[in-house]
C-alpha positions in Angstrom: 0.0 0.0 0.0 2.8 2.4 1.0 4.7 1.5 -2.2 1.7 2.4 -4.3 1.4 5.8 -2.7 5.1 6.4 -3.2 4.8 5.3 -6.8 1.9 7.6 -7.3 3.8 10.5 -5.8 6.9 9.8 -7.9 4.8 9.6 -11.1 2.9 12.8 -10.1 6.2 14.6 -9.9 7.2 13.2 -13.3 3.8 14.3 -14.7 4.2 17.8 -13.4 7.7 18.1 -14.9 6.3 16.9 -18.2 3.4 19.4 -18.1 5.8 22.2 -17.3 8.1 21.2 -20.2 5.3 21.0 -22.7 3.8 24.2 -21.5 7.0 26.1 -21.8 8.4 24.7 -25.0 5.8 22.9 -27.1 2.6 25.0 -26.5 3.9 28.3 -27.8 5.0 26.8 -31.1 1.7 25.0 -31.5 -0.2 28.2 -30.7 1.9 30.2 -33.2 1.4 27.6 -36.0 -2.3 27.5 -35.3 -2.7 31.3 -35.5 -0.7 31.4 -38.7 -2.7 28.6 -40.3 -6.0 30.4 -39.6 -5.2 32.6 -42.6 -5.5 29.6 -44.9 -8.2 27.7 -43.0 -5.9 24.7 -42.5 -5.3 25.0 -38.7 -6.3 21.4 -37.7 -6.6 20.6 -34.0 -6.7 23.5 -31.5 -3.7 23.8 -29.2 -6.1 24.0 -26.2 -7.4 20.5 -27.0 -3.9 19.2 -27.2 -3.0 20.8 -23.9 -6.2 19.4 -22.3 -5.0 15.9 -23.3 -1.5 16.5 -22.0 -2.9 17.8 -18.6 -5.2 14.8 -18.3 -2.3 12.4 -19.0 0.1 14.2 -16.7 -2.2 14.9 -13.8 -4.6 11.8 -13.9 -3.1 8.9 -15.8 0.5 9.2 -14.5 -0.4 9.1 -10.8 -2.8 6.2 -11.4 -0.1 4.2 -13.3 2.3 5.0 -10.5 -0.1 3.7 -7.9 -0.7 0.5 -9.8 3.0 0.0 -10.5 4.2 0.9 -7.0 4.3 -2.6 -5.6 6.1 -3.9 -8.7 8.7 -1.2 -8.4 9.2 -2.1 -4.7 9.8 -5.8 -5.6 12.1 -4.7 -8.4 14.3 -2.4 -6.3 14.1 -4.5 -3.1 
């Protein structure tokens, strides 16, 4: 049980780092490309939709996976 919580905490930290990295480096480029493509009506997926998916993955899926894998990581590392 404790290993699951530690795994969830560890994966939450990794998810937050991933979210910060995407927010600082990928999102501005996506936003700029989207605004530029509006002129030709070929913009595709909105950057806010992409960021919503990244936030869900980073803040929900990563901690759940960490909780589920916590016991296996404990047995792997002793």
